[in-house]
Every structure is written in C-alpha cells, then in structure tokens.
C-alpha positions in Angstrom: 20.1 -7.4 12.1 17.9 -9.3 14.3 15.6 -11.8 11.7 13.4 -13.2 14.7 10.3 -11.2 15.5 9.6 -10.0 18.8 7.2 -11.8 21.0 4.6 -8.7 20.7 5.0 -9.0 16.9 4.6 -12.6 16.6 1.4 -12.3 18.9 0.2 -9.5 16.6 0.7 -11.6 13.6 -1.2 -14.7 14.8 -4.0 -12.5 15.8 -4.5 -10.9 12.6 -3.9 -14.1 10.7 -6.5 -16.1 12.9 -8.9 -13.0 12.6 -8.5 -12.7 8.8 -9.0 -16.5 8.4 -12.0 -16.7 10.6 -13.7 -13.8 9.6 -12.5 -12.5 6.1 -12.8 -16.1 3.9 -12.5 -15.7 0.3 -16.4 -15.5 -0.7 -16.7 -12.7 2.2 -14.1 -11.1 0.9 -15.0 -10.9 -2.5 -18.4 -9.8 -1.7 -17.1 -6.8 0.3 -13.8 -5.9 -2.2 -15.9 -6.1 -5.1 -19.1 -4.5 -3.6 -20.3 -0.9 -3.5 -17.9 0.1 -0.4 -15.4 -1.8 -1.7 -14.7 -2.9 1.8 -16.4 -3.3 5.4 -16.7 -0.3 7.7 -17.5 -2.8 10.7 -14.6 -4.8 9.9 -12.5 -1.9 9.5 -13.4 -1.2 13.2 -12.5 -4.5 14.3 -9.0 -4.3 13.0 -8.5 -1.1 14.8 -9.6 -2.9 17.5 -7.1 -5.7 17.3 -4.5 -2.9 16.8 -3.7 -3.5 13.2 -3.7 0.3 12.9 -2.3 1.2 16.0 0.7 -0.8 15.3 1.6 1.2 12.3 2.6 4.3 14.6 4.6 4.9 17.8 3.6 5.0 21.5 4.3 9.0 21.1 1.3 9.6 19.3 -1.0 6.9 20.5 -0.2 3.8 18.9 2.1 1.0 20.1 4.4 0.2 17.4 5.6 2.4 14.2 8.6 0.5 13.2 9.3 -1.2 10.0 8.9 -4.6 11.1 5.5 -3.7 12.9 4.5 -2.7 9.6 5.6 -5.3 7.8 3.9 -7.6 10.0 0.8 -6.0 9.8 0.6 -5.7 5.9 1.9 -9.3 5.5 -1.1 -10.6 7.1 -3.5 -8.5 5.2 -1.7 -9.9 2.2 -2.4 -13.6 3.3 -6.0 -12.7 3.4 -6.3 -10.3 0.6 -7.7 -7.8 2.9 -9.2 -4.8 0.6 -9.6 -2.5 3.9 -7.9 0.7 3.5 -5.1 0.7 5.9 -2.6 1.8 3.5 -4.2 5.3 3.4 -4.3 5.4 7.2 -0.5 4.5 7.5 0.5 7.2 4.8 -1.8 10.0 6.1 -0.8 9.2 9.7 3.1 9.3 9.0 2.6 12.4 7.0 0.8 14.2 10.1 3.9 12.6 12.4 6.5 13.9 10.3 5.0 17.4 9.4 1.9 18.0 11.2 1.2 20.9 13.8 0.1 19.9 17.2 -3.4 20.8 16.3 -3.2 18.6 13.1 -1.9 15.8 14.9 -5.0 15.4 17.0 -6.6 13.9 14.0 -4.2 10.8 14.4 -6.6 9.6 17.1 -9.5 9.3 14.8 -7.2 7.4 12.1 -5.9 4.8 14.9 -9.5 4.2 16.3 -10.5 3.5 12.9 -13.2 6.0 13.0 -11.5 8.3 10.4 -10.9 7.2 6.9 -7.7 8.9 5.4 -6.3 8.6 2.2 -3.4 10.2 -0.1 -4.6 12.2 -3.0 -1.2 12.5 -5.0 -1.2 10.8 -8.5 -2.7 12.5 -11.3 -3.2 11.7 -14.8 -0.1 10.9 -16.7 2.1 11.6 -13.8 3.7 7.9 -14.1 4.8 7.4 -10.6 7.0 11.1 -10.4 6.6 12.4 -7.1 7.2 16.0 -8.5 4.8 15.7 -11.3 1.9 17.9 -9.7 -0.1 19.9 -11.7 -2.9 20.9 -9.1 -2.6 24.2 -8.1 -2.9 26.0 -4.6 -3.2 29.9 -4.5 -3.1 32.0 -1.5 -6.2 33.6 -0.6 -7.0 36.5 2.0 -8.0 33.5 4.4 -6.0 30.6 3.3 -5.8 28.7 0.1 -7.7 27.7 -3.1 -7.0 24.2 -4.9 -8.0 23.6 -8.5 -7.2 20.5 -10.6 -7.7 16.8 -10.4 -6.1 13.7 -9.0 -6.4 10.0 -10.3 -6.4 6.6 -8.8 -7.0 7.7 -5.1 -7.5 4.6 -3.1 -11.0 5.0 -1.1 -10.7 8.4 -2.3 -14.7 8.4 -2.7 -15.3 7.2 1.0 -12.3 9.2 2.6 -13.2 11.8 5.6 -9.7 13.2 5.4 -7.6 13.7 2.1 -4.0 14.6 2.2 -3.5 16.4 -1.2 -0.2 17.4 -3.0 -0.6 20.8 -4.6 1.6 23.0 -6.5 2.1 26.6 -4.8 5.0 27.6 -6.9 7.5 26.4 -9.8 6.9 24.4 -13.2 5.5 20.8 -13.1 8.3 18.3 -12.5 10.2 20.5 -10.3 10.9 19.2 -6.7 10.5 22.7 -5.2 6.9 24.2 -4.9 5.0 21.4 -4.0 3.1 21.6 -0.9 0.8 19.5 0.9 -3.0 20.2 2.3 -5.2 18.3 4.6 -8.6 18.7 2.9 -12.1 17.6 4.5 -13.3 14.5 2.4 -16.9 16.3 2.0 -15.5 20.0 1.0 -17.4 22.0 -1.0 -16.2 22.3 -5.1 -14.6 18.7 -4.2 -16.2 16.2 -7.0 -15.7 12.4 -6.6 -15.9 9.8 -9.3 -15.5 6.3 -7.4 -15.3 3.0 -8.8 -14.3 -0.6 -8.1 -10.7 -1.5 -8.6 -9.9 -4.4 -11.0 -8.3 -6.5 -7.8 -11.0 -5.4 -5.4 -11.3 -2.2 -3.2 -12.3 1.2 -4.3 -10.4 4.2 -5.9 -11.6 7.5 -7.5 -10.9 10.2 -9.5 -11.2 13.6 -7.7 -11.7 17.0 -9.3 -11.1 20.1 -7.3 -13.1 23.1 -8.4 -12.2 26.2 -6.3 -11.9 24.3 -3.2 -11.3 27.0 -0.1 -9.1 25.9 2.7 -8.1 28.0 5.8 -4.6 28.7 6.4 -4.4 25.7 9.1 -4.7 23.4 6.0 -1.2 23.7 4.8 0.9 20.6 6.4 4.6 21.4 7.0 6.4 24.0 5.1 5.1 25.7 1.9 6.9 24.6 -1.0 8.6 22.0 0.6 6.3 19.1 0.6 8.4 16.9 -2.0 10.7 15.4 0.9 7.8 14.5 3.1 6.1 13.0 -0.1 9.1 10.8 -0.5 9.2 10.2 3.1 5.6 8.9 3.3 6.2 7.0 -0.1 8.6 5.2 1.3 6.2 3.5 4.1 3.8 2.6 1.0 6.6 0.7 -0.6 7.6 -1.2 2.4 3.7 -1.9 3.2 3.0 -3.2 -0.4 6.2 -5.0 -0.3 5.0 -6.8 2.7 1.6 -7.5 1.8 3.0 -9.2 -1.6 5.2 -11.5 0.1 2.2 -12.6 2.1 -0.3 -13.1 -0.9 2.7 -14.9 -2.5 2.9 -17.2 0.6 -0.6 -18.0 -0.1 -0.3 -18.6 -3.8 2.8 -20.6 -3.5 1.1 -22.8 -0.7 -1.9 -23.5 -2.6 0.0 -24.5 -6.0 2.1 -26.8 -3.9 -0.9 -28.6 -2.5 -2.6 -28.9 -6.0 0.5 -30.3 -7.3 0.5 -32.7 -4.6 -3.3 -33.7 -5.1 -3.9 -33.5 -8.6 -3.1 -36.9 -10.8 -2.4 -37.1 -14.5 -1.6 -40.8 -15.9 -1.7 -42.3 -12.4 0.4 -40.2 -10.4 0.5 -36.5 -8.9 1.7 -34.0 -11.2 3.9 -32.7 -8.6 6.0 -35.9 -9.3 6.9 -34.5 -12.6 10.3 -33.3 -13.0 9.7 -30.4 -15.2 7.0 -29.4 -12.7 9.4 -29.7 -10.0 12.0 -27.4 -11.4 9.7 -24.6 -12.1 8.0 -24.9 -8.7 11.5 -24.8 -6.9 12.2 -21.4 -8.9 9.1 -19.8 -7.6 10.4 -21.1 -4.2 13.5 -19.5 -4.2 12.2 -16.2 -6.0 9.7 -15.9 -3.1 12.5 -16.0 -0.3 14.6 -13.7 -2.1 11.7 -11.2 -2.2 11.1 -11.8 1.3 14.7 -11.1 2.1 14.4 -7.8 0.3 11.2 -6.8 2.7 13.4 -7.8 5.5 16.1 -5.5 4.7 13.8 -2.6 3.7 11.7 -3.2 7.2 15.3 -2.3 8.7 16.5 0.3 6.4 13.2 2.4 7.0 14.2 2.9 10.5 18.1 2.8 10.3 19.1 4.0 7.2 19.1 7.5 5.7 19.0 9.4 2.3 19.8 7.1 -0.6 20.6 4.0 1.6 17.1 3.7 2.7 15.5 4.8 -0.7 17.7 2.1 -2.3 16.3 -0.5 0.4 12.8 0.2 -0.4 13.1 0.6 -4.4 14.9 -2.9 -4.0 12.0 -4.4 -2.4 9.4 -3.0 -4.4 11.3 -4.2 -7.5 11.6 -7.5 -5.9 8.0 -8.0 -5.3 7.3 -6.5 -8.8 9.1 -9.1 -10.6 8.6 -12.0 -8.4 4.8 -11.4 -7.4 4.2 -11.3 -11.5 6.1 -14.5 -11.9 4.5 -16.3 -8.8 0.9 -15.3 -10.4 1.7 -16.4 -13.8 3.5 -19.9 -12.7 0.5 -20.7 -10.2 -1.7 -20.1 -12.8 -0.1 -22.1 -15.5 0.7 -24.9 -12.8 -3.1 -25.2 -12.0 -4.3 -25.1 -15.5 -7.6 -23.8 -16.6 -9.0 -23.9 -13.2 -6.6 -21.1 -12.5 -8.4 -18.8 -14.3 -11.8 -19.4 -12.8 -13.5 -17.0 -10.3 -14.4 -19.7 -7.7 -10.6 -20.5 -7.1 -9.3 -17.9 -4.3 -5.7 -18.4 -6.5 -7.3 -16.2 -9.3 -7.6 -13.3 -7.0 -4.3 -13.8 -5.3 -2.9 -13.6 -8.8 -4.7 -10.5 -9.8 -3.7 -8.7 -6.5 0.2 -9.6 -7.0 0.1 -8.3 -10.7 -1.7 -4.8 -9.3 0.9 -4.3 -6.5 3.6 -3.9 -9.0 1.7 -1.0 -10.4 1.2 1.0 -7.2 3.7 3.7 -6.2 5.9 2.7 -9.1 6.4 -0.6 -11.1 9.4 -2.6 -11.3 10.5 -0.9 -14.4 10.5 2.5 -12.5 12.4 1.0 -9.0 15.1 -0.6 -11.0 15.9 2.6 -12.9 15.3 4.7 -9.4 17.8 2.0 -7.9 20.4 2.6 -10.5 19.9 6.3 -10.3 20.3 6.3 -6.4 23.4 4.2 -6.9 25.0 7.1 -9.0 23.9 9.8 -6.9 25.4 8.2 -3.7 
C-alpha cells in the first residue's frame, strides 16, 4: 500500500483546505449550518467548481477520481472545516447510479457532479437501528409502475433534495435481505410530505412520509428485490467518508487543544507543562494516529478488497473513529475547562460533530459487533 498521496490528491487537498479556511470560517459556518437551509447553495456550487464532487467519481462517468483515497481526501478536508454541505448524499446516490443505474438513470450524474442536483439517500426508518435489511416502507406494483407508502427518518437534507434514493420492500418480511428494492424519486413528487429540521451539530435532516407516491417503471434502480447488496455497497462509501471526515475534525480539535495547553497559564506556568495533562494529551495523539491508520486501510480496501475483507476494513474504520472521536471530544473539552463548552469556541462545534458522526450509519457498538460477525463468516 502506498501511503503517499499522488500529486493530484495533494493539490486537491491544498485547494479545498485553502478554500474552506478562507470562505468557511467558524462564524460563517455556524450561520449557514444552523440556518434555515442548513447549508449554502452558492458555496455548494463553488465546491463543485473546485472539483470536490467530481473527485468522488471516476472519469468514466464525468468525474476525475472515484478511488477510496480521493474520497478520503475530500471528506478529511470537509471535516477540518466542519463543512455542512450535502456532499455525502451526492456520493451515495452517485455511487448507486454507477453500480446499478440504467444508462438513462446515469444521466443524472451530470447534475450531481455539477452541484446542480441535490441528492439524498432515504433509507433509515424509525426503529431500524442501523440494520440495512430493516425496511418497512412498501412498494407495490401498478399497471404503470409502482406506488410507495411508508416513512423514512433522519434523511440528510431530505427536505431540500431534488432527487431521493429510496429503499422499499417489494416482497418478503421486514428484516429479510431479499425483497428490498431501490427507487429514484423526485424530491417534489406528489404524495411526498417532508418535515425538515436542523440537526444538533448543524446541517439539515428530514422525516419523509410517502402517501401513495406513484412512480413510473423506470424509477426502479437495479433488479427488483435485490437492493440489499447495493445498499451494502454504497454504505461502505458512507463509512469511509464519515471516518475520513472524523479524522479531519479530530486533527483540528487536537491541534487547538495543544495550542491551548501551551498558552494557558496556571501558577505561573503553561498547563501543558503539567505531567498529568501531558499523559492525557499523549493518549489522544496516539488514538488519533490509530484512527488515521484505520481510515487509510479502509480507503485501500474499498477499491482492492472484496466481500468480508472489504466490509471488515470499513467497519474497523468506523468503529475506530467512533471510539476515538468521542474520546477526543471529551478530552479536548475537559482540557480546555469551562471555556470548552462555550458556543463561541470552535472546539465545541467540533466536539458535537465528532460525537454525532459515531451515530451515522452505525455507532461503535454496532460496527464492533459487525466486525466480529464478519470474522466468523469469513
């Protein structure tokens, strides 16, 4: 495995880091992330112009990257700036189109890569608890296509999305892997009700209700009843992206804490000179590097490993950042003292995002159990 990024990836990382630092300061970020839209359509278009979205997809579909390390570079830069733009939805829906879409459906990739089409994955349902097969929303055949009934929860930017990738059950019982199908749904379809809200750490999410939402036969993505494998495939990209984002956020939290320990004085000396605090900070530094190694391994595995080996590497990375991100958040706030809890200090917002990343697409307990189960099945 080559641990050195290519020149193109280094240039992309430098460009994104510079853009985020200049255009996405913490005050601007918070105004947008906690605002009515949860993000900035104008800045999202700028990210597209800079190639942040195109880097997530291969040249064959109009992108210029698409490898695991391209994805990790982009999302690590987003994590460093706490960027709340909807790139995760673009990644997941785009990868689903590549893996299972018809030629006509793949045309939607142009709009996604250009930043003109906001896409979102609508899979989680109330009580699903991270299980990909826990799908209750129904899709029934009609003479002209399908009709969807049911609900989806915590859909990232679901109230703003132009295009939804929706998982639905076309046969079988809830929790069965077979019988799950995927559909492309217009974000403004008749019968689709949205209740949007701001997320705790910034950005938007929505609860979606499908009431007799009628779709044409061309809305089905991939083979009927075979959607579980495709869901697992694209979920792997979510795990990698979130893990890389977490490492970027951890880096900033770690560095800001180090700077605070070197400047904050007590009893006439910088508190960073106190051995007890040095030991705690050393533990944080080691944990962050271990998490980074897990993300590097996952970025390689998503392209070069198959089956259980791929999934184990991805779950290991998500477990690592879930465990370490929470520790970094806790230690950074405690080492800052009371100021660490204030809204004005950027660290407080990094801590919230680190904790919440653990709960997206499976927390550390879920992925530890999944890693063990995959080991038994290998």
